[in-house]
N, C-alpha and C positions, 0 to 999 in steps of 0.2 A: 504494500500500500504506500503510495507516494506521500511524502510529508507535506503538510499544509503550509503554504507560504503566507506568512503574516505581513500585511502591508506596513511599511515604515511610517511612523507618525510624521505628519507634516511639521516642519520647523516654522514657527510663527516668528517672523522677524520683519523689521522695517524694509520697505522697498525704496531704493534710491530712484527718485523721479527725475532729478535734474541737478547738474553742477552749474553754478553761475560764477563765471570767472571774468576778471578784467581789472580788479582793483590792484593798485600798485603797492599798497601797504595793508596792514591788518584791518579787516572789517570789524569795527568795534560793536556794531549793533545793526540788526536788520529785522524787518517784519514782513509777513505775508499780507498783501492787500486783500481784504475780504471781498468776495464775489468777483474778483478779477484774477487773471493769470498774471500776477505781478508781485514784485518785491521792491521794498524801499530799503536802501542801505546807506550807512554813513561810515566813513573810513578815516584812518590815520593819514591817508594821502590828501586830506582836506576836501574830498568830494562827497557830494550827496547825489545818489543815483536812484532813479526809478526804472526798474527793469520790467519790461512787458514781454510776454511770450509772443513771438512772431509765428507766421504760417509755417516757417521752417521747423518749428518746435523748439527753437533756441530762444533764450532770453537776451534782449538787447536793450541798452539804455534809451528810454524815451525822454529822460531828463538827465543832464550831466551838469551839475552846478558845483563850482569851486568856491569854498569858503575861505575867509582870511586866515583861518587857524585850523589845525587838525580837529576832526569831528570825533568827540569822545563818546557821545550817547545821543539818544533821541526818544521822542514820544510821539506817536501818531494816533490821532482820533479819527476813525473812519467816518463817523456821522457828519462831522464838520470838515473833514479832509484837512485838518489843521496839523501841521508838522512842526514840532519844537525840537531844535537841535542844540545840544550842549557842545561848547568848544573848549579847546585847550587853554584859551586865554581868559576863561571865566564867564564869557558871554553866552546867553541863550538867545538864539535867533529863531523867530517864528515866521512860518510861511503858510500860504494857502495853496493847495494843489487843485488844479482844474478837474472837472468831471471826467475828462478823458485821460487824465494823468500824463499830459504832455507839456504842462506848464506849471511853474511854481512862482507865486507872487509874494514878495516880502511884505510882512505885516508890521512887525516891530522887533526891537532888540531889548533884552533885559540885561543890565549890568549886575548879574546875580552873585558872582563870586570873585575872589581875588586871584584864584588860580583854577586849574582844570575842573570842569563840571564832571561829576562822576555818575549821577543819576538824575533823570527827569521824569515827572509824572504830570500829565494834564488832567485836571478833574473838571469835566464839562458841567456837572450839576452845580458846582460852586463857582465856576469860572476862576479856578486857581491853577497856578503853575507851581508845583513843588519841586525842589531841587536840592542836591547835596554837592559839595565840592571838596577838592583837596585842601582847601583852607579850613577844614573841619567845621564848616558851617552848614546847617540846614536852613533853607529859606523858602518862603512862599510869597508869590506875587499875584496880584489881580491881573487876569489875562485881558480884561477890558481896558483898564487904565494903564497897565504896565507898571503900576506902583508896587513897591515892596510892602508887604503887610506885616511881616515879622520874621524872626530868625531864632535859631537855637544853636549853641556851640556843642558839638559832639566830642566825646572823649578821644576819638581817633578819626582818621579819614573814613568816611562812610562809603560802603560799596554795595549796599542793599537798601531799597526804599519801596515801601508798600503803604497803601492808604485804604481805610474803610470809610466809605461815603456815609453810611448810616450813622455811625457813632463819631465820625470825624477823628478817629485815632490814626496816627501815623506811626509806622514801624521803621526804625533806622538801624541797620546792621553795620558795624564798623570793623576796622582792622584789628581792634583789641580783642575781638571775639564777643563783644557785647551787643545786645539788641535793646534799643531804647524805645519806649512807647510814650508818645506825647499826645495830649488832647488839644486839638486846634480850635480856636475861636476865630472871629473875623480878623482881629489884629493882635492876638496874644496866644500863648500856648502854655500848657501845664504839664510838668513831668508826671506821668502816671506810675511807671515802674521801669526797671531794667531786668533783662534776662541774661544770665551768663551760664552757658553750658558747654561751649566749645573750648578746646585747648589751642585753637588757631583762629585766625581772623575770619569773620563772616564774609563770604564772597558773593552770596545771593540770598534773596528773600522771595517768598511766594505766599500769597494770602488767599485762603478759601473763605469768602464772605458768607457762604451758606452754612457750612459746618463750623465756621469761626475757628479755623485752625491756621496757624502760622508755621511755615516751613523755613528753616535756615540751613544753608549749605556753607561749608567751611573749608579752609585750607588744611584742616586736620583730617580730611577725607570723609567726613561724616555729614549726615543730614539729621537735624532734630525737628521733630514735630511737636509744637507747643499747643496744647489744647486750651485755648483761651475761652471758647464758648462754654465748655463744660465746667469752667471755674473750679476744676479739681487740681490745678497746678501740675497736671501730668505733662511730662516731657519724654517722648519716645525717641530713642536713638536709632538711626538706620545706618548700618555699616555695609556698604556694597561697592565702594570705590577703592582703587589702588593709588589714586592720585587726588589732588585737590578737586573739590566740587566747584565747578565754574558757573553753572547756571541751573535754574529750576523752572519748571512749568507744571501746572496742575490741570488735569482733565476732569472737570467738575462732574460731567454727566456719568462717568464711569468710576469716579473716585480713584483715579490713578495718578500718582506723582511721577513726573519725568525728571530725572537728575542727570546732568552731564558732567564729565570729568575732564581734567587736563590731559589724560591719556587717551581721549577720544571715546571713552566708554559712555554708552547711553543705558541707564538703568530705569526700568519701568516698574514702579512699586504698586502693589495692590493695597490700597488704604481702606478697603472695604472689609477688612478682617479685624478681629478683636486682638489688638496688639498689647503686649505687656511692657511695663516700664522696667528698665534695667535697675537692679538693686544697687544701693549704696555699698561701696567697698568697706568692709568692717576692719577695724584696727585690732591688732593682737600682737603680743610679744612672742607667741609660739603658734605653731600650726594648729588650727582649730579642728583638725581631724586626728592627728597622731600625737599632738602635744610636743613635738620636737621644737626646741628653741630656734628663733631666728637669729641671725648673726650679730645683731646689736644687743641681744639679751644676755649680757655677760654673767649675771648672777645665776640664771638657770643653766647656762653652759658649764659654769664652774661646779654647781651643785650636782648636776647629772653627769659631769665628765663627758659631755657630748659637744661635737663641733656644731656651731650655728649654721643654719640653712638660709638660703635666699627666700624671701617672701614672694608669693604670687597670689592672685585672686581668681576665684571661680566666677565666670561671667554670668552664671545662672543664679547662684545663691548669694554671691558677694563675699563669701567667707575667705579669710586669710589662710592660705594653705601652702605647704611646701611642694617642691617639684615632684616628689614621689607620689604624693596624694592627689596630684593633678596632672597625671601623665597622659590623659586622654584629650582629644579635641572633638568638637562637634559644632555643627551649625545650629543656630537657634533662631530661625526666621521670625517667629512671632515676637521675639525680643529685638528684632532688627539685625541680627547677626546672620547675614547670608553666607559669609565665609566661616570656615571652622575656627573656633576660638577655644581658649583654655577653659576646661570645666573640671571640677573635682570628680573623683571616681564614682561617688555615689550619685551625683547628678547625671553623669554620663549614662549610668545604668537606668536611670528613671526617665530619660528622654526617649519618647517613642518615635517610630518611623513617621507617624503622622505629624508630629511636632517638628520633624526635620524637613518637611515638605516646603520647597521654596515659595516665597510670596513675591518674588521679583524675577524679572527676566533681564538678561544682559546682552548688549549688542555693541558692535564696534563701528564707529563712524569713520574711522581711518583718517581723522584729523583732530588736532588739538582745539577743542571747542572753547570759545570765549563767550558765546551768547546763544540762546535759543528762543524761538517763538513758536507757540502751538496754535494752530487754527482748528478749533474744536468742530466747526461745522463740516469741514472736509476731512478732518483727521490727519492733517499735514503738519509736519514738524520742520522748522527751518533751523539749521545750525550754521553758525559762522565760525571760522577758525583762524588760527595764527598763520595758516598757509594761504591766506588772502582769498579763500574759496568759500562760497555759500553753497550749502547743499539742501535740497528739498527732499523730504522723505514722506512716503505714505505710511502712516503709523496704524492704519485700521486693522492690519493683521495682529497687532499687539494691543492697541488701545481700543478695545471694543467690548 
């Protein structure tokens, strides 16, 4: 009797739709134009380009505009076609794009910062332009009058900026690893609180206004989910990158987080599962499993005539253990550990195969990503990299 041939499972991975090339320097930021076959990009080469798809299937610039200084960031509002561009000299320049995306008309300039603009957000509902700069200043301006409404000095250079329209809370992530939350009024702001959970600088922020969750990516290779809406103070750590996390985006309709790393890795996290908070690491002078002294515990070493051991921690229970009592490794996806981490022997035995089932998928973009933009209506992801290339991906096989 012939053996039955089992079909191989289909690999669910992003499909590369297009490479958009032509920039002379790094493309610092780019967005997909909704309802159009188009992309808007700003680059270190001082250019603002609107790329439209031609009959040949290739993307070519319909607008090629040179700015007086390198373009560091941008914010585009599709409803008004208002394009705000942050420059290396601290200026924010505002333009209006024509309906056919073949012309951009200057509107106004804001002298927002003393040095490079790092992030911009345009809030249509309030007619505000929010921005951060390398001068360690957060500022907001009235987009109608162009006047500065207020500012706040951050503890370090900010690299992440998000805003909740309903509550008027602004979230600022900076290079010190801190996330600052401010409450904005028309002309003043109040410090609400600060979060500190990263061991490296915050590189990206992403806000889910429905579930009221804030995601922060860091140079420490991790992502943290801060449950703000639940008011439980829960912070879930996600470990799935081998390099710094460069950019974040959230697919609200499927509750999936997309994080991209400096090594080109694209990780899609399923946030629709009941995740567990990682435990605090416990302090102890001896192994909490075998009672062997750690190397700084001179008294116990002398009394027991034993050589002190190096201290480790179990990632599942948080206990301080020696190497012998934590010789095993395991992934713990529900705790955010998609890679194998150190666990004590008893926890290793207790972890089931179901608990080891991955909650994220991993993909290689083959370029060092500096920024991403996700178009939820089409399921397209845009990545721009240090290789001066923009890539468009169909993410529907993964984000669905």
